[in-house]
C-alpha positions in Angstrom: -49.7 -1.5 69.7 -51.2 -0.2 66.4 -53.9 -2.0 64.4 -53.6 -4.1 61.8 -55.2 -2.8 58.3 -56.0 -5.0 55.3 -55.7 -3.4 52.3 -57.1 -4.4 48.5 -54.4 -3.2 46.1 -52.8 -3.2 42.8 -49.4 -3.9 41.6 -48.7 -0.1 40.6 -49.3 0.9 44.2 -47.3 -1.7 46.0 -44.2 -2.3 43.6 -41.8 -1.0 46.0 -42.8 -2.9 49.5 -43.1 -5.8 47.1 -39.6 -5.9 46.5 -38.6 -4.5 49.8 -40.2 -7.6 51.6 -39.0 -9.7 48.7 -35.6 -9.7 50.3 -36.5 -9.4 54.2 -38.9 -12.4 54.2 -36.8 -15.1 54.6 -38.4 -18.0 52.9 -39.2 -16.6 49.9 -38.1 -17.0 46.0 -38.2 -15.4 42.6 -41.7 -16.9 42.3 -43.2 -14.0 45.0 -41.8 -11.7 43.1 -43.6 -8.4 41.5 -42.1 -9.0 38.0 -43.0 -12.3 38.2 -46.2 -12.3 39.8 -47.3 -9.5 37.3 -45.9 -11.0 34.4 -47.9 -13.9 35.0 -51.2 -12.1 35.8 -50.3 -10.3 33.0 -50.3 -13.6 30.2 -52.6 -16.0 32.2 -55.0 -13.9 34.5 -58.3 -14.6 32.0 -61.4 -13.8 33.6 -59.9 -14.5 36.9 -60.3 -11.3 40.0 -56.8 -9.8 41.0 -57.2 -10.0 45.0 -53.8 -8.4 45.9 -53.9 -7.7 49.7 -51.6 -6.0 51.8 -51.2 -5.7 55.7 -50.6 -2.7 57.3 -49.7 -1.0 60.3 -49.7 2.7 60.5 -49.8 2.9 57.0 -46.6 1.0 56.3 -47.1 -2.0 54.1 -46.4 -5.0 56.3 -47.0 -7.9 53.6 -48.5 -9.1 51.3 -51.0 -12.2 50.6 -51.0 -12.1 46.3 -54.5 -13.7 45.6 -56.8 -14.5 43.0 -60.5 -15.2 42.6 -62.4 -17.5 40.6 -65.8 -18.2 41.0 -65.9 -18.7 44.6 -62.9 -20.0 45.2 -59.6 -18.0 46.1 -55.9 -19.1 45.2 -52.2 -17.9 44.7 -51.3 -15.9 41.6 -49.7 -18.7 39.2 -50.4 -22.6 38.9 -47.7 -24.9 39.7 -47.0 -25.4 36.0 -45.1 -22.9 36.2 -44.9 -22.0 39.8 -42.4 -24.4 41.9 -43.0 -22.1 44.9 -46.1 -20.0 46.7 -45.6 -17.7 48.9 -46.8 -14.8 51.3 -44.4 -12.2 52.1 -44.6 -10.0 55.4 -41.7 -8.2 57.8 -41.9 -6.7 60.9 -45.0 -8.4 62.1 -45.2 -11.9 63.8 -46.4 -14.7 61.9 -49.5 -14.9 63.9 -50.0 -11.1 63.3 -49.9 -11.3 60.0 -51.6 -14.5 59.0 -54.4 -14.0 61.8 -55.5 -10.3 59.8 -55.2 -11.9 56.4 -58.0 -14.8 57.8 -59.7 -12.3 59.7 -60.0 -10.0 56.7 -61.5 -13.2 54.3 -63.9 -14.4 57.3 -66.1 -10.9 56.4 -65.8 -11.9 52.4 -68.9 -14.0 51.7 -68.5 -14.3 47.9 -65.8 -17.5 47.7 -66.5 -20.9 49.6 -62.6 -22.3 49.4 -59.0 -21.1 49.7 -56.8 -23.0 47.4 -53.2 -22.7 48.2 -50.7 -24.8 46.1 -46.7 -25.7 46.3 -46.8 -24.9 49.9 -43.1 -25.2 50.8 -42.9 -27.3 54.2 -39.8 -25.3 55.4 -42.1 -22.2 54.6 -43.8 -20.1 57.5 -47.2 -20.8 56.2 -47.1 -24.4 56.0 -48.0 -24.1 60.0 -49.0 -20.5 60.2 -52.3 -21.1 57.7 -53.9 -23.8 59.1 -53.8 -22.2 62.9 -55.1 -19.1 61.6 -58.1 -20.7 59.7 -59.2 -23.1 61.9 -59.0 -20.5 64.7 -61.9 -18.6 62.9 -63.6 -21.9 63.0 -62.7 -23.2 58.5 -61.6 -26.5 57.3 -58.2 -27.0 56.6 -57.0 -30.4 54.3 -53.2 -30.6 53.4 -51.9 -33.2 50.6 -48.8 -33.6 49.8 -48.0 -32.6 46.4 -44.8 -33.1 45.3 -41.0 -33.5 46.3 -38.6 -30.9 45.7 -35.0 -32.4 45.8 -32.0 -29.8 46.6 -28.1 -30.4 47.5 -26.6 -28.6 50.4 -23.2 -27.7 48.8 -20.3 -27.9 51.0 -17.0 -25.2 50.2 -15.3 -26.9 47.2 -16.2 -29.0 44.1 -14.0 -31.5 45.6 -15.8 -31.8 48.7 -19.0 -32.0 46.9 -18.1 -35.0 44.4 -16.3 -37.1 47.6 -19.3 -36.1 49.2 -21.8 -38.1 46.8 -22.3 -42.0 47.2 -19.7 -43.9 45.7 -22.0 -45.4 42.6 -22.7 -41.8 41.9 -19.5 -40.5 42.1 -17.8 -43.1 40.0 -20.3 -42.4 37.5 -19.9 -38.7 37.5 -16.2 -38.9 37.2 -16.4 -41.5 34.5 -19.1 -39.4 32.1 -16.9 -36.4 32.8 -14.1 -38.0 31.3 -15.8 -39.7 28.2 -17.2 -36.6 27.6 -14.1 -34.9 27.5 -12.2 -37.3 25.8 -15.0 -37.6 23.1 -15.3 -33.3 22.2 -13.9 -30.1 23.1 -16.6 -29.0 25.4 -17.2 -25.3 26.9 -19.4 -24.5 29.7 -21.3 -21.2 29.0 -23.2 -18.7 31.7 -24.9 -15.8 30.6 -26.6 -13.5 33.1 -27.4 -9.6 31.9 -30.4 -9.2 30.2 -29.5 -8.2 27.2 -27.1 -11.6 26.8 -29.9 -13.8 28.3 -32.6 -12.3 26.2 -30.1 -12.8 22.9 -29.6 -16.5 23.6 -33.1 -17.3 24.7 -34.0 -18.9 21.2 -30.9 -21.6 21.7 -33.3 -22.2 25.1 -36.4 -23.0 23.4 -35.0 -25.0 20.6 -33.1 -27.5 23.1 -36.0 -27.2 25.5 -38.3 -28.5 23.2 -36.2 -31.1 21.1 -35.4 -32.9 24.6 -38.8 -35.1 25.2 -41.9 -34.8 23.5 -43.4 -33.8 26.9 -40.9 -30.4 27.2 -42.6 -30.0 23.4 -46.1 -29.6 24.5 -45.6 -28.2 27.4 -43.9 -25.6 25.6 -46.9 -23.8 24.0 -46.4 -20.4 22.3 -48.2 -19.0 25.7 -45.9 -20.3 27.8 -42.7 -19.1 25.9 -43.6 -15.8 25.9 -43.6 -16.2 29.9 -40.4 -17.9 29.4 -38.9 -15.1 27.5 -41.1 -12.2 29.6 -39.7 -13.2 33.2 -36.3 -14.8 32.5 -35.3 -11.4 31.0 -36.6 -9.0 33.4 -35.0 -11.4 36.3 -32.0 -10.8 34.6 -32.0 -7.3 34.8 -32.5 -7.7 38.6 -29.4 -9.8 38.8 -31.6 -13.1 39.2 -31.7 -15.0 36.0 -28.5 -17.0 34.8 -28.4 -19.3 31.2 -26.5 -22.0 31.0 -24.7 -23.8 27.5 -22.8 -27.0 27.6 -21.5 -27.0 24.1 -19.9 -29.9 22.5 -17.5 -29.2 19.5 -18.9 -25.8 18.9 -22.2 -27.0 19.5 -24.6 -26.2 22.2 -25.8 -29.3 23.5 -27.7 -28.7 26.9 -29.2 -26.0 28.6 -30.8 -24.5 31.7 -31.9 -21.2 33.3 -31.4 -20.8 36.9 -32.4 -18.2 39.7 -29.9 -17.2 42.2 -31.7 -16.2 45.1 -31.1 -15.6 48.8 -28.0 -18.0 48.8 -29.9 -20.5 46.6 -29.2 -21.6 43.2 -32.2 -23.4 41.8 -32.6 -24.9 38.2 -36.1 -23.8 36.9 -35.9 -26.0 34.0 -34.1 -27.0 30.8 -33.2 -29.2 27.8 -30.9 -30.9 26.0 -30.2 -32.1 21.9 -31.2 -36.1 22.1 -28.9 -36.9 19.7 -25.8 -36.2 22.5 -27.8 -38.3 25.1 -25.3 -40.9 24.8 -22.5 -38.4 25.9 -25.0 -37.6 29.3 -24.8 -33.5 28.1 -28.1 -32.8 30.3 -26.4 -34.1 33.4 -23.1 -32.8 33.1 -24.6 -29.1 31.6 -26.3 -29.6 35.8 -22.7 -30.9 36.9 -20.8 -28.1 35.9 -23.7 -25.2 37.4 -23.1 -26.9 40.9 -19.2 -26.5 40.2 -19.8 -23.0 39.2 -22.2 -22.1 42.5 -20.1 -23.6 45.0 -17.6 -21.3 43.1 -19.9 -18.5 43.4 -20.9 -19.2 47.7 -24.1 -20.4 47.1 -25.1 -22.6 49.9 -28.2 -24.4 48.3 -28.5 -25.9 45.1 -32.5 -26.2 44.7 -33.5 -28.4 41.4 -37.1 -27.4 42.3 -39.9 -29.7 42.0 -39.9 -33.4 40.2 -38.3 -37.0 40.9 -36.0 -37.1 38.2 -33.4 -39.8 39.1 -30.8 -37.4 37.4 -31.1 -34.8 40.8 -30.9 -38.3 43.2 -27.3 -39.1 41.0 -26.3 -35.6 41.8 -27.1 -35.7 45.2 -30.0 -34.3 46.0 -32.6 -35.2 48.6 -36.1 -34.3 49.0 -37.9 -32.0 50.9 -41.9 -31.7 50.7 -44.7 -29.4 48.9 -48.3 -29.3 50.0 -51.6 -28.2 49.0 -53.7 -26.3 51.7 -57.1 -26.4 50.9 -59.5 -23.9 53.4 -63.3 -24.4 53.1 -66.1 -22.7 55.2 -67.7 -25.5 57.3 
């Protein structure tokens, strides 16, 4: 068997391999895309040192570990305020070979004392493979629960989805839909091209900021720059979707979703508090679920957070974990 080699890379040196690995890695997401990672790095990287590692076999890139270093701490690129899932990417080699190579390389680097891996999904290979590889070289691993990430296994039809809700949630969804339809003329808009998404992001940002004081505080100018850049880049790759629920011709609720690998992910959303009585936020999400079902999507992912509306629409929890690796 050929020896695996770990190299330090730049974004340009592994661009094509990165996109290939994103498709070939079964538990990946748009958060692991080159577009996402490079945009985050350009806007938020600051004084960090890029530690983008490849695992190669006979010169071919078999995997990527997207790290950065600040001081003595190594971590994934991106923080949990903007990145819901963190991933390693690899294909064509097994988990033990990939993670073993990464940790054998890190063992030779003396300038770090801890490796902080946040937002690791419980269903990812990294969740079990990282502790095994770290302990194999004699390091300590501390695992802590970070957050839930609710989602819905989608059936084949909208009627099946509604019928599968609990009696209370089914009744409430139907009641809210009827009330809105009786109260106003409604229209649900889906935008997916880069040009259409870019041209309508002002309304998304406006509705997001006006939703709650917390969202207004969250959407700083720097985060707005990130949103506008990365969402349009992903739209050009066929991943982004921008939705609006219009009530009597006025945009009352919005959401940005990503479609990837059979899943649709709700990245962020907003609504007009003046329309709260009509449940416009929840109904916008319900219409997004309906479109996802019609498009053959198998999993509707609300991403991190335990907001009640997710469970009213039938979501069930999955978990995210923090893994902190330290030298003994």
